[in-house]
Backbone atoms as SQL, in Angstrom:
CREATE TABLE atoms (id INTEGER PRIMARY KEY, chain TEXT, resi INTEGER, resn TEXT, atom TEXT, x REAL, y REAL, z REAL);
INSERT INTO atoms VALUES
  (1, 'A', 1, 'ASP', 'N', 19.561, 17.800, 7.555),
  (2, 'A', 1, 'ASP', 'CA', 18.290, 18.533, 7.544),
  (3, 'A', 1, 'ASP', 'C', 17.252, 17.663, 8.259),
  (4, 'A', 2, 'ASP', 'N', 16.572, 18.206, 9.194),
  (5, 'A', 2, 'ASP', 'CA', 15.557, 17.429, 9.973),
  (6, 'A', 2, 'ASP', 'C', 14.397, 16.967, 9.063),
  (7, 'A', 3, 'ARG', 'N', 14.072, 17.836, 8.091),
  (8, 'A', 3, 'ARG', 'CA', 12.917, 17.480, 7.268),
  (9, 'A', 3, 'ARG', 'C', 13.162, 16.222, 6.423),
  (10, 'A', 4, 'VAL', 'N', 14.381, 16.096, 5.952),
  (11, 'A', 4, 'VAL', 'CA', 14.831, 14.954, 5.213),
  (12, 'A', 4, 'VAL', 'C', 14.648, 13.655, 6.014),
  (13, 'A', 5, 'THR', 'N', 15.146, 13.832, 7.277),
  (14, 'A', 5, 'THR', 'CA', 15.085, 12.679, 8.173),
  (15, 'A', 5, 'THR', 'C', 13.650, 12.285, 8.410),
  (16, 'A', 6, 'GLU', 'N', 12.767, 13.277, 8.645),
  (17, 'A', 6, 'GLU', 'CA', 11.358, 13.022, 8.899),
  (18, 'A', 6, 'GLU', 'C', 10.705, 12.314, 7.718),
  (19, 'A', 7, 'LEU', 'N', 11.032, 12.804, 6.437),
  (20, 'A', 7, 'LEU', 'CA', 10.405, 12.194, 5.325),
  (21, 'A', 7, 'LEU', 'C', 10.860, 10.771, 5.176),
  (22, 'A', 8, 'GLN', 'N', 12.191, 10.520, 5.456),
  (23, 'A', 8, 'GLN', 'CA', 12.683, 9.112, 5.346),
  (24, 'A', 8, 'GLN', 'C', 11.907, 8.262, 6.333),
  (25, 'A', 9, 'ALA', 'N', 11.662, 8.727, 7.463),
  (26, 'A', 9, 'ALA', 'CA', 10.920, 7.944, 8.498),
  (27, 'A', 9, 'ALA', 'C', 9.487, 7.692, 7.995),
  (28, 'A', 10, 'GLU', 'N', 8.844, 8.667, 7.422),
  (29, 'A', 10, 'GLU', 'CA', 7.483, 8.512, 6.913),
  (30, 'A', 10, 'GLU', 'C', 7.480, 7.457, 5.837),
  (31, 'A', 11, 'VAL', 'N', 8.502, 7.493, 4.890),
  (32, 'A', 11, 'VAL', 'CA', 8.478, 6.518, 3.835),
  (33, 'A', 11, 'VAL', 'C', 8.655, 5.103, 4.419),
  (34, 'A', 12, 'LYS', 'N', 9.483, 4.910, 5.423),
  (35, 'A', 12, 'LYS', 'CA', 9.615, 3.619, 6.049),
  (36, 'A', 12, 'LYS', 'C', 8.341, 3.167, 6.611),
  (37, 'A', 13, 'VAL', 'N', 7.563, 4.038, 7.265),
  (38, 'A', 13, 'VAL', 'CA', 6.271, 3.708, 7.828),
  (39, 'A', 13, 'VAL', 'C', 5.296, 3.277, 6.705),
  (40, 'A', 14, 'LEU', 'N', 5.354, 4.048, 5.666),
  (41, 'A', 14, 'LEU', 'CA', 4.384, 3.671, 4.519),
  (42, 'A', 14, 'LEU', 'C', 4.776, 2.372, 3.914),
  (43, 'A', 15, 'GLN', 'N', 6.067, 2.150, 3.762),
  (44, 'A', 15, 'GLN', 'CA', 6.474, 0.817, 3.150),
  (45, 'A', 15, 'GLN', 'C', 6.087, -0.337, 4.014),
  (46, 'A', 16, 'LYS', 'N', 6.158, -0.081, 5.350),
  (47, 'A', 16, 'LYS', 'CA', 5.705, -1.189, 6.285),
  (48, 'A', 16, 'LYS', 'C', 4.271, -1.416, 6.216),
  (49, 'A', 17, 'LEU', 'N', 3.455, -0.353, 6.107),
  (50, 'A', 17, 'LEU', 'CA', 2.051, -0.478, 5.922),
  (51, 'A', 17, 'LEU', 'C', 1.672, -1.254, 4.667),
  (52, 'A', 18, 'ILE', 'N', 2.330, -0.869, 3.601),
  (53, 'A', 18, 'ILE', 'CA', 2.055, -1.536, 2.296),
  (54, 'A', 18, 'ILE', 'C', 2.413, -3.003, 2.332),
  (55, 'A', 19, 'SER', 'N', 3.523, -3.253, 2.986),
  (56, 'A', 19, 'SER', 'CA', 3.958, -4.657, 2.995),
  (57, 'A', 19, 'SER', 'C', 2.991, -5.515, 3.871),
  (58, 'A', 20, 'GLN', 'N', 2.372, -4.845, 4.871),
  (59, 'A', 20, 'GLN', 'CA', 1.423, -5.583, 5.628),
  (60, 'A', 20, 'GLN', 'C', 0.088, -5.698, 5.056),
  (61, 'A', 21, 'HIS', 'N', -0.207, -4.813, 4.133),
  (62, 'A', 21, 'HIS', 'CA', -1.539, -4.740, 3.535),
  (63, 'A', 21, 'HIS', 'C', -1.883, -6.110, 2.807),
  (64, 'A', 22, 'HIS', 'N', -2.816, -6.833, 3.439),
  (65, 'A', 22, 'HIS', 'CA', -3.192, -8.133, 2.980),
  (66, 'A', 22, 'HIS', 'C', -2.037, -9.100, 2.746),
  (67, 'A', 23, 'SER', 'N', -0.886, -8.779, 3.263),
  (68, 'A', 23, 'SER', 'CA', 0.358, -9.556, 3.042),
  (69, 'A', 23, 'SER', 'C', 0.584, -9.792, 1.561),
  (70, 'A', 24, 'LEU', 'N', 0.165, -8.853, 0.727),
  (71, 'A', 24, 'LEU', 'CA', 0.201, -8.970, -0.668),
  (72, 'A', 24, 'LEU', 'C', 1.550, -8.540, -1.196),
  (73, 'A', 25, 'ASP', 'N', 2.035, -9.301, -2.163),
  (74, 'A', 25, 'ASP', 'CA', 3.285, -8.845, -2.833),
  (75, 'A', 25, 'ASP', 'C', 3.073, -7.838, -3.867),
  (76, 'A', 26, 'PHE', 'N', 3.302, -6.586, -3.522),
  (77, 'A', 26, 'PHE', 'CA', 2.918, -5.514, -4.486),
  (78, 'A', 26, 'PHE', 'C', 3.855, -5.492, -5.630),
  (79, 'A', 27, 'SER', 'N', 4.959, -6.182, -5.677),
  (80, 'A', 27, 'SER', 'CA', 5.918, -6.224, -6.758),
  (81, 'A', 27, 'SER', 'C', 5.261, -7.042, -7.918),
  (82, 'A', 28, 'GLN', 'N', 4.164, -7.854, -7.549),
  (83, 'A', 28, 'GLN', 'CA', 3.529, -8.576, -8.679),
  (84, 'A', 28, 'GLN', 'C', 2.434, -7.788, -9.331),
  (85, 'A', 29, 'LEU', 'N', 2.084, -6.582, -8.776),
  (86, 'A', 29, 'LEU', 'CA', 1.118, -5.725, -9.334),
  (87, 'A', 29, 'LEU', 'C', 1.804, -4.716, -10.285),
  (88, 'A', 30, 'SER', 'N', 1.195, -4.449, -11.449),
  (89, 'A', 30, 'SER', 'CA', 1.777, -3.486, -12.326),
  (90, 'A', 30, 'SER', 'C', 1.540, -2.078, -11.683),
  (91, 'A', 31, 'PRO', 'N', 2.408, -1.148, -12.078),
  (92, 'A', 31, 'PRO', 'CA', 2.215, 0.212, -11.483),
  (93, 'A', 31, 'PRO', 'C', 0.759, 0.736, -11.643),
  (94, 'A', 32, 'GLY', 'N', 0.174, 1.336, -10.653),
  (95, 'A', 32, 'GLY', 'CA', -1.162, 1.874, -10.816),
  (96, 'A', 32, 'GLY', 'C', -2.195, 0.848, -10.589),
  (97, 'A', 33, 'GLU', 'N', -1.897, -0.374, -10.530),
  (98, 'A', 33, 'GLU', 'CA', -2.928, -1.428, -10.428),
  (99, 'A', 33, 'GLU', 'C', -3.420, -1.435, -8.971),
  (100, 'A', 34, 'ALA', 'N', -4.733, -1.534, -8.835),
  (101, 'A', 34, 'ALA', 'CA', -5.267, -1.525, -7.470),
  (102, 'A', 34, 'ALA', 'C', -5.110, -2.893, -6.874),
  (103, 'A', 35, 'CYS', 'N', -5.206, -2.969, -5.544),
  (104, 'A', 35, 'CYS', 'CA', -5.096, -4.206, -4.874),
  (105, 'A', 35, 'CYS', 'C', -6.364, -4.997, -5.193),
  (106, 'A', 36, 'PRO', 'N', -6.210, -6.278, -5.728),
  (107, 'A', 36, 'PRO', 'CA', -7.344, -7.038, -6.069),
  (108, 'A', 36, 'PRO', 'C', -8.238, -7.413, -4.945),
  (109, 'A', 37, 'ILE', 'N', -7.654, -7.520, -3.743),
  (110, 'A', 37, 'ILE', 'CA', -8.479, -7.868, -2.631),
  (111, 'A', 37, 'ILE', 'C', -9.287, -6.693, -2.215),
  (112, 'A', 38, 'CYS', 'N', -8.767, -5.468, -2.278),
  (113, 'A', 38, 'CYS', 'CA', -9.609, -4.310, -2.046),
  (114, 'A', 38, 'CYS', 'C', -10.647, -4.145, -3.039),
  (115, 'A', 39, 'GLN', 'N', -10.340, -4.392, -4.310),
  (116, 'A', 39, 'GLN', 'CA', -11.331, -4.259, -5.368),
  (117, 'A', 39, 'GLN', 'C', -12.532, -5.231, -5.089),
  (118, 'A', 40, 'LYS', 'N', -12.174, -6.470, -4.732),
  (119, 'A', 40, 'LYS', 'CA', -13.239, -7.460, -4.387),
  (120, 'A', 40, 'LYS', 'C', -14.129, -6.962, -3.325),
  (121, 'A', 41, 'ALA', 'N', -13.509, -6.375, -2.283),
  (122, 'A', 41, 'ALA', 'CA', -14.226, -5.814, -1.084),
  (123, 'A', 41, 'ALA', 'C', -15.152, -4.712, -1.554),
  (124, 'A', 42, 'GLU', 'N', -14.672, -3.853, -2.472),
  (125, 'A', 42, 'GLU', 'CA', -15.509, -2.758, -2.958),
  (126, 'A', 42, 'GLU', 'C', -16.697, -3.336, -3.732),
  (127, 'A', 43, 'GLU', 'N', -16.479, -4.271, -4.594),
  (128, 'A', 43, 'GLU', 'CA', -17.522, -4.891, -5.388),
  (129, 'A', 43, 'GLU', 'C', -18.625, -5.482, -4.524),
  (130, 'A', 44, 'VAL', 'N', -18.214, -6.181, -3.503),
  (131, 'A', 44, 'VAL', 'CA', -19.087, -6.783, -2.550),
  (132, 'A', 44, 'VAL', 'C', -19.973, -5.781, -1.836),
  (133, 'A', 45, 'LYS', 'N', -19.275, -4.735, -1.423),
  (134, 'A', 45, 'LYS', 'CA', -19.956, -3.570, -0.717),
  (135, 'A', 45, 'LYS', 'C', -21.051, -2.958, -1.538),
  (136, 'A', 46, 'ASP', 'N', -20.703, -2.877, -2.885),
  (137, 'A', 46, 'ASP', 'CA', -21.652, -2.149, -3.748),
  (138, 'A', 46, 'ASP', 'C', -22.929, -2.883, -3.918),
  (139, 'A', 47, 'GLU', 'N', -22.911, -4.213, -3.817),
  (140, 'A', 47, 'GLU', 'CA', -24.123, -5.006, -4.116),
  (141, 'A', 47, 'GLU', 'C', -25.253, -4.810, -3.083);
């Protein structure tokens, strides 16, 4: 099925983006925990 192949390709792209994101090891974050670097950026932006 073409759709399955497309979805698998999308997942690969997302995984690559996540792994590049701040070069952060997301396995160290608990599920649902936000990226601490992004949170810092948000806090700084709000001030």
